[in-house]
N, C-alpha and C positions, 0 to 999 in steps of 0.2 A: 842409777842414772835417772835424775828427776824423781818421779813417783814410781818408777819401775825398778825391779831388782832381779837377780838371778845369778847363776853360776856360769862362768865363761866355758862354753862347750867347744868353741872353735874361734880362731882368728884368721881372717882371710884378707890378704893384701890386695893392692890395686891390680895385680897381675892375675888374681884368681887363685893364688897358691896359699895353702895353709901354712901359717908360721907359728912358732912356739911362743914368741913374745913380740910386743910392739913398743918401741921406744918413742921419744919425742919426735914430732913431725912425720910420723908414719901413719898414712891413711889406712884404716883397717875396718873391716866389717866384723862386728861382734855378734856371735850367736849365743843364745842362752837366756835372754831376758824374758820375763813373764808377760810383757806387754810392749806397746810402742811408746817410746819417750817422745817428748816435744822437741822440735828443732831448737838448738841452743842450750839444751840441758847439758850439764857437766857430768862426766863419768868419774865416779869415785871408786877406788879399789879398797876393799876391806878384807880382813882375814877370814871371816866366816859368813855363811849364808844367813845365819841368825842376825848378825850385825846389819847386813845389807837389807834384810827384810824390815828390821826395826827402823832404820833410817828412812826407807822408802815409805813405810806406813805412816810415820810421823809427818813426812812431807805431804802425803796424800790427805791426811786429816787436816793439816794446816791450810792446804789449798781449798778443801771442802768448806771449812769454816769461813775462809775469806769470801768465797763465792756466795755463801749463805748471807753473810753480813752485807755484801753489796746489793743482793737482791731483796733484802728484807724491807718491808714497809713497817716502820716502827709505830705508827699511830693509825687510828681508824680514819682520820682525815686524809692521811697519805694513801691508804687503801682505796678510799672513795675517789680521791683525785686521780689515781692511776686507772681505776675502772672507768671513770668518766672520760679520761683521755683516750682510752683504748676503744671506746664506743664508736668513735667516728673514723677509726683506722681499720681498713681491710688488710688482713694478713695473708700472705702466700707462704704456707709452710713447706719446707723441703727437707729431705734427708740426703746426706752426702757421704759417699765413700770414695776414697782416692787411693792411688798407688803408693804415694809417699806423703809424709806429714807436711812437707813444704808446699805441695800442691793443694792439700786440703786447707791449709791456712790461707793461702793466696785466694782461693775460691771463696772462703768464708768472708774474708775482708772485702772482696768484690761484691758479695751479696749484701753486705752491710751498707754499701753505697747506693744500692738500688732502692728507689722509692721516694716518697714525699710525705706531706702531711696527711694524705688520704690512704696511701698504700705503702706497705713495707714487706720485705722478704724476711722470713724467720727461719733460720737453720735450726731445726729441732735437734738434730744430731749429726755430727761429722766424725769420721773415723778413717782408719787406714786398713786396707785389705779387702777381701771379697765381700760382696753383698750377701748377708746371711738371712736366715729365717727370722732372727730377732729384729733386723732392720725392716723386714716386710711386715712383721707384727706391729711395730711402731708406726709404720706408714699407714697401715689399715686403720689403726685406732685414731690417727690424727688427720686422715684424709690427705696425706702428703704424697707427692711422687718421690721416687728414689732416683738420684742422679749418681751414676758411676763414672768416675774419671780414670781412664786407663785400667779399670777393673771390671770384672763381670760377676754376675750372681752365680752362686753355686747351684747345683742341681735341685736340691730341696727348696732353696729360696725361690728359684725360678718357677717350680711347680706350685708353690704356695702363692706366689704373686699371680699366676694365671687363675688359680681357684678363687682368690680374694678380689681380683680385679684391680690390683695395685700396678700402677704404671712404673716401669723401669726404663730409664733413658741412659744411653752410653755416650761418652764423649772422649775425645783425645785432644781437643783444642779448647783451652779455657775460654777464649773469646766466643766460641760457638755456644758454650754452656751459658755464659753470661747473657748473650743476646737472646737465647730462648727464654731465660727466666725473666728478662725485661719485657719480652712480648707477652708472657703469661701474666705478669704483674700489671701490664697496661690494660689487660682485659678486666681487671678489677676496678679500674678507674671509672667513675660515673661519667657519662658522656657530657661534653660541653654543649650547652644550649646557646647557639649563636642566633642573634636576632638581627633582622634586616628590615629597615623601614622602607616601605614600597609606595606609600602615598599619604596624602592629607586631604581632608574634606571639611568644608565649613557648613554648619547647619544654618540654613536660611529661614525655614519655617518648620513648625511642628504640627502634624495632623493626627487626628484620631481616626483610626480605621477599624470598623467592626470586625471582630474575630482576630485582629492582629494586635491592636493596642496603638501606642503612639509610634508614628513613623516620622522620621526626620527627612525633610526635603533638603538635599545637600548639593553643593557644588564642589566637585573634585578639583582642588587647587594645585595639586602636585602629584606626580606619579600616577598610580592606578589604585582604584578600590577593587578588592577581589573578595568574592563570596567565601572562599575557603580560608582566608587569612584571619589573623587575630586582630582585634580592634581595642583601642583605648579611647575613652571620652575625656577630653581636657576642658576644664573650665578655668579661665584666667591662668592658663599654663600649669594647672594642678590636675593630676590624674584623679578622677573621681570614680572611674569604673574601668575594668578590663574584662573582656570576654570575647564572645563570637557574635556574628550577625545571624539574625533569624531570617532576614530577607534582604535582598539587594535587587532593586527594580529600576528599570529605565522605561519611562512611561508606564505601561501596565504590565510589561513583561519581566519575568524573573530572568536575570542575566548573571553570568559568571564573573564579569569584570566591567568596570567603567573607567574610561580614560580621563586624563587631566583635561579640564575645560568643559566637561560634560556634567549635566545635572542627573541626579538619581534619588531614589528613595531608599532609606536604610532603617531597619528596625533591629534593636538589640535583643538577644536571647535572654529572657528573664530579667529585663531591666528597661524601665521607661522614664526615668528622670532625665529627660533631654530637653534642652532649651535652645532657642535661637542664639546664634553667635558662639555656641560650643564648637569645639574643633574635634574632629575624629581622626585619630592617628591609626594608620593601617600598617601592620607589620607581619612578617613571616618568621617562623622559627625553624631551625634545622639542628639536628643532633650531629655533633662532630666528634668522632672517636679521638680520644687523647692517647698520647704515647709518652712514656717516661724517657727523659733525655739520657 
């Protein structure tokens, strides 16, 4: 059956009874295979175990060769291009075990749809059956959590996971699993920097102040000038400097903000190429957490 082989040990029908043979259109559970076949594999019956093994091994080798061919980068340029493409992508690795092959395939397909140009989910391994020590070893080596869908870790795997600090999560609803992975992947997204313009000021005069350097005598024309905000210096509508304020004064006092229509003195931190008629743009930045859709 696909890449698996074995000798039929028992046939169990839909009523749970053992039957000696199964004909066309008979749903039946077959016991005796050496592994778990894929959904959609065709069961072929042959005379001997040797024949069955030979066919299955041939199919397994053919599938392995196909996977290798698909994953191979044939030139150095391709290898470098792949490495460069992966530099800017954060990966969330996971290991998945499910109760049946159909569920595992559905979850793997759902994982492939999560992500964007910055973040993606990578299923390092998926399989059917209980979570084993082998799964925990792979999880530890790759820094991946283990997700169990309608399955549990066996005792030795559970103990090893506790010792190695590997996280195991259990689920019985696919949507819950997908939502949790989305939330985890969203944590890998770099925060979006949102910028809000809060004010503009025109430079009327420039003064030299001992110990401070050049100070711009300004009129706030719009919004508010704020000491803690970011500033840009515009000359003929071209940004020539971006930075922070060293000082913001109203008359002789240092103040936190100056409202529209008021005059003030501004000095830039580590920058003094300021001229009359330059415009100062005042803005605030905030980090906004992003979520995957």
